[in-house]
N, C-alpha and C positions, 0 to 999 in steps of 0.2 A: 535555624533557618530564617528566622524573622528579625535578626539583629541589624541588618542593613536594608535601607529602603529599596535599592535596585537589585537586591539579591534574589528576589522572587520573580523578576521580570521574565526569565526563561520559562518558568512554570506557567505564568499568565499567557505567554505566547503559545506554549504547548497546549494549554487548555483551549485557546482560540482555534488552533489547528485541528485538534481532536473534535471540537464542536462542529466546525465547518465540515470536517470529513464525515461525521455522522449524518449531518444534514444532506450532504451530497450523495451519500450512499442510499438514503431513504427516497430522495427525489430523483426519479429516473425518467426524464422526458423521452418520449419515443422518437423525437426528431434526431436524437444522438445515438440511437441504437445502431450497432454494427450490422451490416448486411449478413443474411444467412449464407452459409456456405452453399456451393453449387449442389444441385440435386444429387442425391446418392445414386450411384450406379454400381453394378457389381465389379468388384476388384478382381483383376486377373493376375496379380503378382503372387509370388510364392517365395518361400525360403527367407533369406536375409532381408530381401527387399520388403517383404510383408511385415517382418518384425520392426524394421525401421519405420515404415509407414504407420503402424499401430502406435509406436512410441511417439512419433511426431504428432499424431492426432490426440494422444493422451495429454501431452504437454500443452498442446494448443487449447484444449478445453480448460486447463487451469490458468495458463499464462495470458491468453488473449481475452480482452474484455468483451463483454456483450453490450455494454453501454459505457460510453466515454466519461460521462459524469460520475458514474459509480467507480470507475477506475481512478479518477482524480480523488475521489473520496478515500479510496484505499490508500493512495499515496500520502494524503494528508494525515490519515490515522497513523501510518508508519512513521512519518516525520515527527508528529507530536509525541508518539511513544518513545522515539529515539531521544528527543530533547529531555523528556522526563527522566529517562534512564541515565542520560549524561549528567543531569543535575543531581540526581540521587547519588550517583557514583562520585560526583564532585564533593558531596558532603563527607564522604569517607576519607578522602585524601587530606593531607596537611594543608594548613591555611596558605602557606607560601607557594603551593603547587596547584592551586585551584585555577580553573579556566574561567569560571563565572563567579 
């Protein structure tokens, strides 16, 4: 992996992305917090409508960020991890088929 000077640049970029992502995940300014959902009220739906609402609310708890900076940190962590995975997989393929 260390025989060419520019060969490790994707790993350096990935380390920078992961480092920035970790910092953003730790630093959560309250100014960028997402607003709380409307006050809870009793639900009057039933049957299929109730199941769809519960599924939507469950996905929203996972998918919707509570803080925008933390969400950007998660994205940077995923990007950095993807670059590292691509670079490691690139080491396995033949020299003439490498991307980086």
